[in-house]
N, C-alpha and C positions, 0 to 999 in steps of 0.2 A: 289896788285892783278891785274891780267890781265883783262882788260875791253874790251867788245866787241865794235868794231868801230861803230860810229854813222851812217855810211852809210851802215846800215844793209841790206837794200833791194838790193843795188848794189852788195854786196858781195854774197848774196844768188843767185841772178840771174846769176852772173858770174859763180858760182859753177854749177848751173843748165845747163848752156850752155856747160861747159866742160863735164858734164855727158852725154848730148845728143850727143856730138861728140865722146864719148867713150875715152876721153883723161884721163890718170891716174891723180888722184888728189894728189897733194903734201901733205905730212904728216903734220898734225897740231901739235903744241907744246903747253905745258902748264907747269906751275910750278908743282913741285913734292911735294905734301903735306907730304910725308913720307920720306923726305930727312934726312940724318943722323943727321943733326943739331937739328932736332925736336924730334928724337926718344930718350926717356929717357931709356927705357928698353923693351925687348920683346923677344919672341921666334918665330922662323920661322920653317915652315914645308914644305918640297918640295912636290909638287903634280904634277900629269900629266896634260897635256892639254896646251892650249895657255898661260894660266896664270902660270908662273913658281914658284911663291912663295906667300904664304899667311902669313900675319903678325899679331901676337897678341901682342899688345903693349900699352903703355900709352904715351900721348903726352904732351909736356911741354906747359901748358896753358898760360905761360907768353908771348908767341909769338902769338899775336892776329891775325896775318896774316893767321895762320893755324888753328885758333880755331874751325872753322866750320868743319874741317876735323877730329876732335878728336874722336877716336873710344870708344865704351863702351864695357862692358863685353859681351853684346849680339850683337856686331857688328863685322862682318867679313870684313876686309879690305885687299886690296892687293897692291903690289908694282910691277908694270909691265910696260914695254914699250908698250902702247896700240896703238900708232899711227904709224903703219907700212904702207909704200907706197904699194898699191896693185892695180892691174889692174881693170878697170871697166867692169862689165859684161853687154853687150848690152841688151836692154829690151827684144829682141826676144829670148835671151838665159837665161832669168831668171829661176831659179830652181823651180821645183814643191815642194809641201809640203814635208818636211822632209829632203830636201837637203840644204846644207849650202849656205848662200848668203853673198857676200862681203859687209861690212858695208857701203862703199862708194855707193854701189848699193842701200842700204837701204835709204841713203840720197836722191837719185833720186826718189825712189819709194814714199817716204814720201812727197816730194815736189810736186809730180804729183798724189797723192792719190785722189780718187774720192769719198771722204766722204761727201762733202757738199751738195749733192743732198738729203741726208737723215739726216745728223747731222748738228748741229749749232756750231758756234764758241762761246764757253761758256765764261762767265765772269771770270776775275781774280779779285776776291773780297778781299779788305783789311779787315782782321779780327781784328777789333779794340780792342775788349775785350781780345782776345787771345794774341795780341801783347803786351798789357799792362801787362798781367799775366806773360808772358815769358820774357819780357824785350827784345824782338826782333821784327822785322817787319815781320808779317806773312800774307801771301796771300793764299786764297783758290781758287783753280781752279775748278769751279762749274760744274763738269761733271754730277752731279745729276740733272741738269736742261735739259738734253738731252730729246728728245721726248719719249724715253723709260726709262727715269730717271736713266740712267747709261751710261758709256763710251762705252759699248759693241756695240752700233750701228755703231761706226766708223769702227772697224775691220770687222764686219759681212758684212756691205754694201760694203766696199772696195773689199773684197774677191769676193762677188757675182757679183759686177759690172765688175770685171776683167774676168769673165767667158765668153766663146764664146757663140754665139747665139745658137749653137747646144747644148751646155751643159746646158744653161738656159732652153731650150725647154724640156730637159729630166727632169729637176728639181734638187733640192738639198735636203740633209738630214743633220740633226744635232741632237746631244744629249745634253740636258741641262734641268735642272729643275729651272733655274733662269734667269738672265739678258741676257745671250747669246741667249737663246731661243726667248726672246722678240725682240732682235735685228735682228735675222734671220727672224722672222715673219714679222716685219715691212718692212725689205728689200725686202722680197719676194712679198709683196703687191705692193711696189713701182716699182719693176722691172717686175711685172706681171708673175712671175714664180711659179711653184708648189714647196712647201716645206713640207717635212715630218719631224716632230720634235718628237723624242722619249723621253719620260719622265718616271721616275719610277712610279709604281702604287700608292705609298704613297705620291705623290706630292700634296701639298695643292691645293684645288680647286681654290683659289684666283689666284694662279700662272698659272694654266691651263687656266682659263678664260681670264687672261691678255694676254697670247699668242694668243688665238683665237681672242681676240678683236683687237690686233695689225695686225694680218695676214688676217683676214676675210676669204673669200672663198678660198683663195690661199693656206691656211695652213691646214694640217691634223695633229692633235695631236694623237700620239699613246702611250698609257700608257702600259708599258711593264716592267716586272722584279721587284724584291724586292729592288733593289738598283741601284746606278748609273752605276756600272760595267755591270750589266745585260742589262740595257737600252742601254749602249754604244755598247755592242755586237750586239744587234738588229739593231742599226743604221748602223753598219759595214756590216751586212748581207744585208740590204736594198741597201746599196751603191753598192754592188757587183751584186746582183740579179736584181735590177731595173735600174742599170746604172745611179745612182744619184751621184751628186758631194757632197763630204763631206765638210761641213763648220766647221772646227775645231775651238774651242773656243780660242786657243792661239798659237798652234805650227804650224803656217803657215806664210810664209813671207808676204803675202798680208794682213793678219790679223794684224801682227806685225806692218807693215807700216801704216795701218789705225789708230792704237792706237798711233803711233808715231807723228801724227799730233797734238796731245795735246802739245808736246814739242815745235813744230813750233809756236803755238799760244802763249805759255808762253814766249819764248825768244823774239818774236815780240813785246810783251807788256812790256818787261823788258829792253828795250834798254836804257831808261833814268834813270832807277833805277835797276842796275844789281843785280841779284839774286845769293846768295852764294850756295844754295843747294835746290834740289827738292826731296820731299819724295813721294814715289809711292807705292800704294797697290800692293801686289804680291800674286797671286794664282798659276796659271800655268806659269806666267812670261811674257805674251804677251805685256801688257802695259809697264812693266818695261823694257823689251828689246827694244821696239820701242822708248821710251823716251830716254833711255841711248844711243842708236845708233845715234840718231839725235843730242843730246846735245854734245856728245863727238866729233862729226864731225864739229859742228858749233861753239860751245862755250865751249871748253874743261875745262876751269877753274871752271865751275859749277859742283858741286858734285851731284851725283844721288844715293839716298839710297832707297832700297826696304824695305818694312815693311810687316811682316807676323805675324799671330797669333802664339803664342808660341806652341800651340798644333797642328799646321798645317804648320810647317816651312820647307817645302820641298826644297825651293831654298837655304835657309841657310844651311841645311844639305848637299845638293849637292855641293855647293861651297866649303864647308869645306872638303868634300871627294874628290873633284877634278873630279867628275863624277856624272851623274844623279843617284839618289838613290830613291827607292820607300819606302815611310813611311809605317810602319805596320798598322797604323790607323791615323785618323785625327779627331780633334774636330770639331763640327758642329755649334758652336755659330756664327762664321763668315763664314756661309755656302757659301757665294758668292766667297770665296777664299780658300775653303777647298779642296785641290787637293793632292792626294797621290803621284802622279808622275808628275813632271814638264815636260815641253817639251824639246826635245833634241836641237832644234834650239834656243829656248829661253835661255836655259842654256849656249849654246855656246856664244851668244851675251852678256848675263849678266856677264859671267865669264871674258870676255874681257873688259867690259866697266863699270859695276856697281861698285861704290866706297865702298859699304858696305851694310849689312843687319841689321835690327833692329827687334826684336821680342817683342810682347806685350801680356799681359794676358787679361782676360775677364774684370776685373775691370778697367784696363786702356782703353779698348775699350768703355766701358759704359761711362766713364768720357769724352772721346773724343766726343761721341755722344752729350753729354750735352754741351761741349764747342762749338761745331759747331752750335748747336741750339741757343746758346746765341748770336752768331754773325750773322748767316745766317737765323735764324728762319726756319730751315729745320731739320727734323728728319732723319738722315742718317741711313742706314742699317749698321750692325756691320762691314761688309767688306768695306763698303764705308767710314768708319771712321778710317780705319787702318793707313792711312798716317798721319792723325792728331794725333793719339795716338803715332805713332813713332816719329814724330817731337817733341812733348812735352817731351817724355822720353829722346830723344837724347840730347836736349838742357839742360834739368835739370840735367842729370847725368854728363854732361861735363861742366857745369857752363858756357855755351855760352850765351853771350849777345851782343846786338848791331849789329846783323847780319840780313840778309834778307832771308827768307825761303818761299817756296811754298809747299803746301800740296794738293794733288789731292783728292777732295771729289768725290769718284768714283761711288757712287750709293745711291739711296734713296728708294729702294723697300723694305721697312721695313714691316716685318710681325707684325701685330698689337699685336699678343699674346706675342711678345718679349718685349713690352714696360714695362711690370711689372718687369722683371728682370733687365732691363736697369735702371729704376727708383730706384730700390732697391740698385744697386751697382754703381751708377754713381758718388756718392759723394766721392771724394778722400780725403776729409778733415776728414771724419768720422773714428774714431778709436774704435775698439771693444776690450773689456777686460772682463775677468772673475775675480770676486772679492769674496774672502771668508770673511764672517763676522760672529761674534758670535751670537748665538740665545739669545740675551739679550735685555731687553727694551732699546730703544734709539739708538741702533747700526744702525738701518735702516736709520734714519734721519741723524745721524752723518756721515755715509758714503756719503750720497747725498750732505751734506754741503761741503765736500771736493772737489766736482766737480762743484757745483754752483759758478759762474753764467754761466758756459759753457752750450751750448745747448745739452740736452740729447735727443737722437733720438730713443733709445730703452732701455727697462728696463724689465728684466724678473727674477722672484724669485719664489721659491717654498719651502715650509717647508719640511725638510727632517728628522731631529731628534732634540733632545734638546740641542745639542752641538754647531753646526755651520751650516751655510747656504751658498750656492753658488749663486752669482748674475751674470747674463749675461747682460752686459751694453755696449751701444754704445754712444759716445758723440763726439762733435766737439771741438777740442782745440781752444783757442782764436787765431784769425788770427793775423799775424804780431807780435806775441810774440814768440821769439825764445825759444825752449825747453819747451813750455808750457805743452805738453803731459807728458814729463818726470817729470815736477814739480808736476803734479796731481798724478802720480803714487807714487812719493816719499812721498807726503802728506798722501795718503791712507795707505801706508806701515808704516808710522810713528805711525799710530793708530792701528798697528797690524792687518791690513786688507791686507793679501797677494794678489798679482795681477798676472794675466797671460795674456799676450798680444795675442789676437786672430785676430788681424787686417788682417793678411795674411794667416789665417787658412781656407782652402777651405771647409773642413768638417763643421766647425763652422758656416761659413757664408752662406753655402748652405742648411744645414740641422739642425744642433744643435740649431740655433737661433729659429727655429720653434718647437723644441721639448724640449727646456730647461725646467726643472722642472719635467714634467711627473706626475706620480701618487703620491699620498700622503695619509697617513692614519691619517691626522690631525683630531682630535676629535672635534665634535660640530662645524664643519665648515659651514659657509654660503657664497655663492658666489654672487657677485654683478658686474654689468656693469655700469660704471660711464661715463657720457659725460660732458665735460666742454669746453668753448670757447678756441681755441688754440691761444695763444699769448705769447710773451716773458715772462717767469716767471710763466706761468700757471701751469706747473707741480709742481714747487716748492710750490706754494700756495695750490695746492691740497694736497700735502704731509703734509704740515703744518697743514691743517685742519683735518688730520687723527690722531691728537694727542688724543688718547683715551686709555681706560683701557684694551681694547681687543687686542689680538695678531693678526698681519697680517700674514697669512699663505700662501698667494699667491698674486703675483703682476705682471701684464704684461701691458706694454705700448709700442706702436710703433708709431712714428710720420710719417704719410703717406702724409703730406702736405695738409691735409684737414683743413677746417675751425673749426672743432671740434676735440678735443683730446678724445681718448677713452682708458679707463683703465679697466682692469679686476682685481678685488680685492677679495681675500678670507679672511674672518675674523672669528676667533675662538671665539664663544660665550662661556663664562666660564660655566662649569658644574653647573647646578642647577639655573642659572640665567635665569629669564624669558625673552622672546623675546621682551617684550615691551620696555625695557631699550635700547636695540640696535636700535629698530625701531624709538624711539624718537631721538636718536643721529643722525640717518641717515636723519630724517626729518629736524633737525636743521642744518645739514651740508650745505644745500642749493644747492646741486648739483643734477642734474637729474640722476636717477639711475633705473636699472631694476634688480630684484632678479632672479638669475638663478640656485638656489640651487637644484631645481627639474628637471633641463634640462637634458635630457638623454645623451647629448654629454659630459656634465660634469661628470655624474656618470660613464659613460663607459670609458672615457679616462683620467680623472684627479683624480679619487678616487680609492683607493684600495678596493677590495671587502671584 
């Protein structure tokens, strides 16, 4: 593998001097990770644009030199001659927003970016726990520690600092409901210029207040429109009518260059321990374009991968199509990177330099937030954890070990209300299954015995009829036991308990788990809430204690990480039997309980009329 020379500073300064004298930079070279000796099989599709060919392929993993380049089913890779000799554009001829910029020009702009009046050089933190988990050396580039808790301050300030005194005197305008708005607000206060920030009417007050807090008296927040597009249209109107300078969140050379300083810091820190690949969050593509443009000019052996949410994969779709495409809709869980149309300039740069794209789903994002918390003790916002999720997916799907990777933790402006869903779906070891059992005495405990001693995290059952019952159950297979989940399923099915895996069923995980069971006409049913100290084996001991002559007609348990376990249990009191017998049993049981038989929520939602 080609390694960057130890005299890093001398090489960069030499490059900067050539840029300042407008001397063309000689093309850089690198190994080709997609050479024919490494391609096992694949299909190619011609596309238009500077990139002549995209490749869908598998890579021979026996060649460790190219292991870090191995693509997945969700990765778009290309094979192109990236490093063409091109003339340098003098600084006075740098293009305005929307015009193409030579990538050698980007190198000069990044080296001379004016970001450090507002931004800090963030830590490249060794993620010890993640490194052990993935059997690779993993570093986190902590952009979540910036003054506005995201990388956006770099591009916003660099763009605004590059404006003329006349333009700053007129003021700036931006449209954003998130991190870019805060970056513009802080930059406006530091530069002493007026800033108008358009935000949709439905923007949460916490974000509006954060923008006002960063900007102070220099910032005017205008709430306009029912969505981002309407707010953006208002920002464009103000730009024209009030002669304000638009600060675009990603599709601007100065913004791209500002974000590219992240790569400068990474490579400067990685001279003694070379990095194999950098994983970058991608929304509109500004940070991805800036990092790729710098890395491929300075250390082209380092791979650069963009990571998008699977329901907002605009760059992935555009690279596959060979042109900028507009998505019909985007998911909003990773709202900081939910962009329907990427930038034309960011697309041009990414098409030329980015090695591939990885897409991740909501569960993978939630798990990445948990992994980052374990190492950095920070709660990343979903978009801020995209790179971590992509790195984990890429290395696991391609069985890559022993390499060095960097993930950009790009933001930590987490909406507190999101924590519930993150906690619910962060555990990637949890498996969810539907089990059918006969309505016969003992089948309930027999089913659970086939899962014990594994940790059961969710258990829902409701009496339906006298023949069979369906149980909604989640548990954690034993760690470091290969095929443990499959063994549990085989054991259950050997007892004639048919199983249906719901681990990746979005309907089941989002809704059915909260609705499983529903109403029942179980006769003579009484309902109880039980509390017991949560500890290993606590649920098993509770179930064993329910060895009684009465039938269980409802059972619901969910482990929320509390110190007490909570179970809702319905018990059918046999017809004609007095209540005193069951009351004595409950007293002897030794568990704290509350009877809810007359609770209106129970009678309205869990009982047939």
